[in-house]
N, C-alpha and C positions, 0 to 999 in steps of 0.2 A: 170854452169849447169852440172848436173851429166851426166854420159855417158848413152846415150839412144841407145838401140839396134833398128835399123831401122826395122829389121825383126819382133821384138816383137811389135813395134809401129804400123805397118801396118796390122798385122795379125788380121783378123776378125774385122777390125775397119773401121770407116767412117770419112770423113771430111765434114764440112759444110761451106758455104760461110758466112763470117762475115761482111766484108765491102770492099769498093773500095776506094783507095786513091793513087794519083800520079801514074797513069798507072799500078797499081797492084791490083789484087784481093787477099784479105787476107782470108785464110781458117783457121778454128778452128779444132783441133783434141784433143780428150780426151786420157790421158795416165796416169795410176796409180793415179787416183783421182785428176788429175790436167788438166787444159786446156792450150793448146799451140796454137800459131798462126804462120803462115808462109805465105810469099808472093808468088804469081804467076804472073810474068810479062805478061801484055797483048800482048806485041810484040812476045812472045813465042807461045801463043795460037792462035794468028791471028784470023781466022774466025771459030775456033772450038766452039762447044756448051759447055758452062759452066753450069752445073746443080747445084742446090742449095746444093745437097748432092751427094757425090761420094764415092765409095770404096776407102779407103786410099791407096791401092796398086796402083791405077791409078795415084796417085799424088806422088808416091815414089821418082821420079826424083827431084821434087821440094822440097820435104822434105829433101832429102839428101843434096841438094844445100844449103838450109836454115840452116841446122845443121852445115855444113862446113863453111859458111860465117857469122854465128852468128845472122841470122835473124829468127831463130826458137826460139821463146821466150815464156816464161810462161805468161799467161794472169793473171792479178791481179784484 
């Protein structure tokens, strides 16, 4: 995957819930005409409210983790 600037990725952008699987909520984010997904572990959010759409900046922590561990992937 090309180098993605987290700052550029989250600036004026939104994420949307795509699916739930294996104790993770997967969000989608658009960047440079491509769609990417990343997981958010339910154990991290515990009893927080997960909205179907959020400002990307609020998910920056999870985006950074996903980029670093290879789970920030382009959707095909």
